FIMILUM-829211 format. One record per residue (C-alpha): residue number from 0; x, y, z; residue in one letter. Coordinates in steps of 0.5 Angstrom, whole numbers, padded with zeros to 4 digits, m for minus. Each point is the difference from the previous one (the first is absolute). Example, Ala and Ser with C-alpha at 12.3 -4.5 7.8 and 13.67 -1.06 7.14 Angstrom:
<sites>
site zavex: 0, c1: 0025, c2: m0009, c3: 0016, pase: A;
site zavex: 1, c1: 0002, c2: 0007, c3: m0002, pase: S;
</sites>
This chain:
<sites>
site zavex: 0, c1: m0022, c2: 0045, c3: m0018, pase: X;
site zavex: 1, c1: m0002, c2: m0007, c3: 0002, pase: X;
site zavex: 2, c1: 0003, c2: m0003, c3: m0005, pase: X;
site zavex: 3, c1: 0007, c2: 0003, c3: 0001, pase: X;
site zavex: 4, c1: m0001, c2: m0001, c3: 0008, pase: X;
site zavex: 5, c1: m0001, c2: m0008, c3: m0002, pase: X;
site zavex: 6, c1: 0006, c2: 0000, c3: m0005, pase: X;
site zavex: 7, c1: 0004, c2: 0003, c3: 0006, pase: X;
site zavex: 8, c1: m0002, c2: m0005, c3: 0005, pase: X;
site zavex: 9, c1: 0001, c2: m0006, c3: m0005, pase: X;
site zavex: 10, c1: 0007, c2: 0003, c3: m0002, pase: X;
site zavex: 11, c1: 0002, c2: 0000, c3: 0007, pase: X;
site zavex: 12, c1: m0003, c2: m0007, c3: 0002, pase: X;
site zavex: 13, c1: 0005, c2: m0003, c3: m0006, pase: X;
site zavex: 14, c1: 0006, c2: 0001, c3: 0004, pase: X;
site zavex: 15, c1: m0003, c2: m0005, c3: 0006, pase: X;
site zavex: 16, c1: 0002, c2: m0007, c3: 0000, pase: X;
site zavex: 17, c1: m0005, c2: m0005, c3: 0000, pase: X;
site zavex: 18, c1: 0001, c2: m0002, c3: 0007, pase: X;
site zavex: 19, c1: m0001, c2: 0007, c3: 0002, pase: X;
site zavex: 20, c1: m0007, c2: 0001, c3: m0004, pase: X;
site zavex: 21, c1: m0002, c2: m0007, c3: 0002, pase: X;
site zavex: 22, c1: 0001, c2: 0003, c3: 0007, pase: X;
site zavex: 23, c1: m0004, c2: 0006, c3: m0001, pase: X;
site zavex: 24, c1: m0006, c2: m0003, c3: m0003, pase: X;
site zavex: 25, c1: 0000, c2: m0005, c3: 0006, pase: X;
site zavex: 26, c1: 0000, c2: 0006, c3: 0005, pase: X;
site zavex: 27, c1: m0004, c2: 0005, c3: m0004, pase: X;
site zavex: 28, c1: m0005, c2: m0004, c3: m0005, pase: X;
site zavex: 29, c1: 0001, c2: 0006, c3: m0005, pase: X;
site zavex: 30, c1: 0000, c2: m0003, c3: m0006, pase: X;
site zavex: 31, c1: 0005, c2: 0004, c3: m0004, pase: X;
site zavex: 32, c1: 0005, c2: m0004, c3: 0004, pase: X;
site zavex: 33, c1: m0002, c2: m0006, c3: m0003, pase: X;
site zavex: 34, c1: m0002, c2: 0003, c3: m0007, pase: X;
site zavex: 35, c1: 0007, c2: 0002, c3: m0001, pase: X;
site zavex: 36, c1: 0003, c2: m0007, c3: 0003, pase: X;
site zavex: 37, c1: m0005, c2: m0004, c3: m0005, pase: X;
site zavex: 38, c1: 0002, c2: 0004, c3: m0006, pase: X;
site zavex: 39, c1: 0007, c2: m0001, c3: 0000, pase: X;
site zavex: 40, c1: m0002, c2: m0007, c3: m0001, pase: X;
site zavex: 41, c1: m0006, c2: 0000, c3: m0005, pase: X;
site zavex: 42, c1: 0004, c2: m0002, c3: m0006, pase: X;
site zavex: 43, c1: 0003, c2: m0006, c3: 0004, pase: X;
site zavex: 44, c1: m0007, c2: m0002, c3: 0002, pase: X;
site zavex: 45, c1: m0003, c2: 0000, c3: m0007, pase: X;
site zavex: 46, c1: 0006, c2: m0003, c3: m0003, pase: X;
site zavex: 47, c1: m0001, c2: m0006, c3: 0005, pase: X;
site zavex: 48, c1: m0008, c2: 0000, c3: m0001, pase: X;
site zavex: 49, c1: 0001, c2: m0001, c3: m0007, pase: X;
site zavex: 50, c1: 0005, c2: m0005, c3: 0000, pase: X;
site zavex: 51, c1: m0004, c2: m0005, c3: 0004, pase: X;
site zavex: 52, c1: m0007, c2: 0002, c3: m0003, pase: X;
site zavex: 53, c1: 0002, c2: 0001, c3: m0007, pase: X;
site zavex: 54, c1: m0005, c2: 0005, c3: m0001, pase: X;
site zavex: 55, c1: 0000, c2: 0008, c3: 0000, pase: X;
site zavex: 56, c1: m0007, c2: 0001, c3: 0003, pase: X;
site zavex: 57, c1: 0001, c2: m0005, c3: 0005, pase: X;
site zavex: 58, c1: 0007, c2: 0003, c3: 0002, pase: X;
site zavex: 59, c1: m0003, c2: 0007, c3: 0001, pase: X;
site zavex: 60, c1: m0006, c2: m0003, c3: 0004, pase: X;
site zavex: 61, c1: 0005, c2: m0003, c3: 0004, pase: X;
site zavex: 62, c1: 0004, c2: 0006, c3: 0001, pase: X;
site zavex: 63, c1: m0006, c2: 0004, c3: 0003, pase: X;
site zavex: 64, c1: m0002, c2: m0006, c3: 0004, pase: X;
site zavex: 65, c1: 0007, c2: m0001, c3: 0003, pase: X;
site zavex: 66, c1: 0000, c2: 0008, c3: 0001, pase: X;
site zavex: 67, c1: m0007, c2: 0000, c3: 0004, pase: X;
site zavex: 68, c1: 0002, c2: m0006, c3: 0004, pase: X;
site zavex: 69, c1: 0007, c2: 0004, c3: 0002, pase: X;
site zavex: 70, c1: m0003, c2: 0005, c3: 0005, pase: X;
site zavex: 71, c1: m0002, c2: m0006, c3: 0005, pase: X;
site zavex: 72, c1: 0005, c2: m0005, c3: m0002, pase: X;
site zavex: 73, c1: 0006, c2: 0005, c3: 0002, pase: X;
site zavex: 74, c1: m0003, c2: 0001, c3: 0007, pase: X;
site zavex: 75, c1: 0000, c2: m0007, c3: 0002, pase: X;
site zavex: 76, c1: 0007, c2: m0003, c3: m0003, pase: X;
site zavex: 77, c1: 0007, c2: 0000, c3: 0002, pase: X;
site zavex: 78, c1: 0003, c2: 0003, c3: m0006, pase: X;
site zavex: 79, c1: 0008, c2: 0000, c3: 0000, pase: X;
site zavex: 80, c1: 0001, c2: 0002, c3: m0008, pase: X;
site zavex: 81, c1: m0006, c2: 0003, c3: m0003, pase: X;
site zavex: 82, c1: 0001, c2: m0002, c3: m0007, pase: X;
site zavex: 83, c1: 0002, c2: m0007, c3: 0002, pase: X;
site zavex: 84, c1: m0007, c2: m0001, c3: 0004, pase: X;
site zavex: 85, c1: m0004, c2: 0004, c3: m0006, pase: X;
site zavex: 86, c1: 0003, c2: m0005, c3: m0005, pase: X;
site zavex: 87, c1: m0002, c2: m0006, c3: 0004, pase: X;
site zavex: 88, c1: m0007, c2: 0003, c3: 0001, pase: X;
site zavex: 89, c1: m0001, c2: 0001, c3: m0007, pase: X;
site zavex: 90, c1: 0002, c2: m0007, c3: m0002, pase: X;
site zavex: 91, c1: m0004, c2: m0003, c3: 0005, pase: X;
site zavex: 92, c1: m0006, c2: 0004, c3: m0002, pase: X;
site zavex: 93, c1: 0001, c2: m0002, c3: m0007, pase: X;
site zavex: 94, c1: 0001, c2: m0007, c3: 0002, pase: X;
site zavex: 95, c1: m0006, c2: 0000, c3: 0004, pase: X;
site zavex: 96, c1: m0004, c2: 0003, c3: m0006, pase: X;
site zavex: 97, c1: 0002, c2: m0006, c3: m0005, pase: X;
site zavex: 98, c1: m0002, c2: m0005, c3: 0005, pase: X;
site zavex: 99, c1: m0007, c2: 0003, c3: 0001, pase: X;
site zavex: 100, c1: 0000, c2: 0000, c3: m0008, pase: X;
site zavex: 101, c1: 0001, c2: m0007, c3: m0001, pase: X;
site zavex: 102, c1: m0005, c2: m0002, c3: 0006, pase: X;
site zavex: 103, c1: 0006, c2: m0002, c3: 0004, pase: X;
site zavex: 104, c1: m0002, c2: 0003, c3: 0007, pase: X;
site zavex: 105, c1: 0003, c2: m0005, c3: 0005, pase: X;
site zavex: 106, c1: 0007, c2: 0004, c3: m0001, pase: X;
site zavex: 107, c1: 0004, c2: m0007, c3: 0001, pase: X;
site zavex: 108, c1: 0007, c2: 0001, c3: 0002, pase: X;
site zavex: 109, c1: 0003, c2: m0001, c3: m0006, pase: X;
site zavex: 110, c1: 0002, c2: 0007, c3: m0001, pase: X;
site zavex: 111, c1: 0004, c2: 0005, c3: 0003, pase: X;
site zavex: 112, c1: m0005, c2: 0003, c3: 0005, pase: X;
site zavex: 113, c1: 0003, c2: 0002, c3: 0006, pase: X;
site zavex: 114, c1: m0003, c2: 0005, c3: 0004, pase: X;
site zavex: 115, c1: m0004, c2: 0004, c3: m0005, pase: X;
site zavex: 116, c1: 0005, c2: 0006, c3: 0000, pase: X;
site zavex: 117, c1: 0006, c2: m0002, c3: 0004, pase: X;
site zavex: 118, c1: 0007, c2: 0003, c3: m0003, pase: X;
site zavex: 119, c1: 0004, c2: m0004, c3: 0005, pase: X;
site zavex: 120, c1: 0005, c2: m0004, c3: m0005, pase: X;
site zavex: 121, c1: 0007, c2: m0002, c3: 0004, pase: X;
site zavex: 122, c1: 0003, c2: m0001, c3: m0007, pase: X;
site zavex: 123, c1: m0002, c2: 0007, c3: m0003, pase: X;
site zavex: 124, c1: 0004, c2: 0003, c3: m0005, pase: X;
site zavex: 125, c1: 0002, c2: 0007, c3: 0003, pase: X;
site zavex: 126, c1: 0006, c2: 0004, c3: 0002, pase: X;
site zavex: 127, c1: m0001, c2: m0003, c3: 0007, pase: X;
site zavex: 128, c1: 0000, c2: m0007, c3: m0002, pase: X;
site zavex: 129, c1: 0007, c2: 0001, c3: m0004, pase: X;
site zavex: 130, c1: 0003, c2: 0002, c3: 0007, pase: X;
site zavex: 131, c1: 0004, c2: m0005, c3: 0003, pase: X;
site zavex: 132, c1: m0003, c2: 0001, c3: 0007, pase: X;
site zavex: 133, c1: m0007, c2: m0002, c3: m0003, pase: X;
site zavex: 134, c1: 0002, c2: m0006, c3: m0003, pase: X;
site zavex: 135, c1: 0004, c2: m0003, c3: 0006, pase: X;
site zavex: 136, c1: m0006, c2: 0002, c3: 0004, pase: X;
site zavex: 137, c1: m0005, c2: m0003, c3: m0005, pase: X;
site zavex: 138, c1: 0004, c2: m0007, c3: 0000, pase: X;
site zavex: 139, c1: 0001, c2: 0000, c3: 0007, pase: X;
site zavex: 140, c1: m0007, c2: 0000, c3: 0001, pase: X;
site zavex: 141, c1: m0002, c2: m0005, c3: m0005, pase: X;
site zavex: 142, c1: 0005, c2: m0005, c3: 0003, pase: X;
site zavex: 143, c1: m0004, c2: 0001, c3: 0007, pase: X;
site zavex: 144, c1: m0007, c2: m0002, c3: m0004, pase: X;
site zavex: 145, c1: m0003, c2: m0007, c3: 0001, pase: X;
site zavex: 146, c1: 0002, c2: m0004, c3: m0006, pase: X;
site zavex: 147, c1: m0007, c2: 0000, c3: m0003, pase: X;
site zavex: 148, c1: m0001, c2: 0008, c3: 0000, pase: X;
site zavex: 149, c1: 0007, c2: 0001, c3: m0003, pase: X;
site zavex: 150, c1: m0001, c2: m0005, c3: m0006, pase: X;
site zavex: 151, c1: m0007, c2: 0004, c3: m0001, pase: X;
site zavex: 152, c1: 0003, c2: 0007, c3: 0000, pase: X;
site zavex: 153, c1: 0006, c2: m0002, c3: m0004, pase: X;
site zavex: 154, c1: m0005, c2: m0003, c3: m0006, pase: X;
site zavex: 155, c1: m0005, c2: 0006, c3: 0001, pase: X;
site zavex: 156, c1: 0005, c2: 0006, c3: 0000, pase: X;
site zavex: 157, c1: 0006, c2: m0002, c3: m0004, pase: X;
site zavex: 158, c1: m0002, c2: m0005, c3: m0005, pase: X;
site zavex: 159, c1: m0007, c2: 0003, c3: 0000, pase: X;
site zavex: 160, c1: m0004, c2: m0006, c3: 0000, pase: X;
site zavex: 161, c1: m0008, c2: 0000, c3: 0001, pase: X;
site zavex: 162, c1: m0003, c2: m0004, c3: 0006, pase: X;
site zavex: 163, c1: m0001, c2: m0006, c3: m0004, pase: X;
site zavex: 164, c1: 0007, c2: 0000, c3: m0003, pase: X;
site zavex: 165, c1: 0003, c2: 0000, c3: 0007, pase: X;
site zavex: 166, c1: m0005, c2: m0006, c3: 0002, pase: X;
site zavex: 167, c1: 0002, c2: m0004, c3: m0006, pase: X;
site zavex: 168, c1: 0007, c2: 0001, c3: 0001, pase: X;
site zavex: 169, c1: 0000, c2: m0001, c3: 0008, pase: X;
site zavex: 170, c1: m0005, c2: m0005, c3: 0001, pase: X;
site zavex: 171, c1: m0004, c2: 0005, c3: 0005, pase: X;
site zavex: 172, c1: m0008, c2: 0001, c3: m0001, pase: X;
site zavex: 173, c1: m0002, c2: 0007, c3: m0003, pase: X;
site zavex: 174, c1: m0003, c2: 0002, c3: 0007, pase: X;
site zavex: 175, c1: 0007, c2: m0002, c3: 0003, pase: X;
site zavex: 176, c1: 0004, c2: 0004, c3: m0005, pase: X;
site zavex: 177, c1: m0004, c2: 0007, c3: 0002, pase: X;
site zavex: 178, c1: 0001, c2: m0001, c3: 0007, pase: X;
site zavex: 179, c1: 0007, c2: m0001, c3: m0001, pase: X;
site zavex: 180, c1: 0001, c2: 0006, c3: m0004, pase: X;
site zavex: 181, c1: m0004, c2: 0004, c3: 0004, pase: X;
site zavex: 182, c1: 0003, c2: m0002, c3: 0007, pase: X;
site zavex: 183, c1: 0007, c2: 0000, c3: m0003, pase: X;
site zavex: 184, c1: m0001, c2: 0007, c3: m0003, pase: X;
site zavex: 185, c1: m0002, c2: 0002, c3: 0007, pase: X;
site zavex: 186, c1: 0006, c2: m0003, c3: 0004, pase: X;
site zavex: 187, c1: 0005, c2: 0003, c3: m0005, pase: X;
site zavex: 188, c1: m0003, c2: 0007, c3: 0001, pase: X;
site zavex: 189, c1: 0000, c2: m0001, c3: 0007, pase: X;
site zavex: 190, c1: 0007, c2: m0002, c3: 0000, pase: X;
site zavex: 191, c1: 0003, c2: 0005, c3: m0004, pase: X;
site zavex: 192, c1: m0004, c2: 0005, c3: 0004, pase: X;
site zavex: 193, c1: 0004, c2: m0002, c3: 0006, pase: X;
site zavex: 194, c1: 0006, c2: 0000, c3: m0004, pase: X;
site zavex: 195, c1: m0001, c2: 0008, c3: m0001, pase: X;
site zavex: 196, c1: m0001, c2: m0001, c3: m0007, pase: X;
site zavex: 197, c1: m0005, c2: 0005, c3: m0003, pase: X;
site zavex: 198, c1: m0005, c2: m0003, c3: m0004, pase: X;
</sites>
């Protein structure tokens, strides 16, 4: 009887959108909402972990660790697109793990470490990005950025360069590169929100 009831609950949750499950978990702290949400992307989490860690056992461990951390993380982050946010969490978890293994725990700024689990990408490739209104608003907001921020944001998001590469190409210090990208992201987000663009 319990198994039948559980199946019925899980089946009904499968019709919910990611954002709705996230909202319900935050409001109720009921784990079944987050379980449904996470299970949708377990294969993605494992695939990304395996890509970075190159070892089945390590990838499986990463899946479990990320799952355990998720209960608290989703309560404290501004998540717009859960799939993108989760991908960023997994990637950064793996990069951190690789750093720790190599003994380099100083976390230099030459990798793409932004906020640990931040899904905001002004050049994201989703349906909204393809809309003319989004592109127009984005380019308008980009033009309003200080030149230093505009240069670094374009290098980081369009050309997918690391902090180190951006520093070499721009002449900025690594510390400045990080600051310009973070401030540029914040200014872009605010500008787009003022224009009524849904992020």
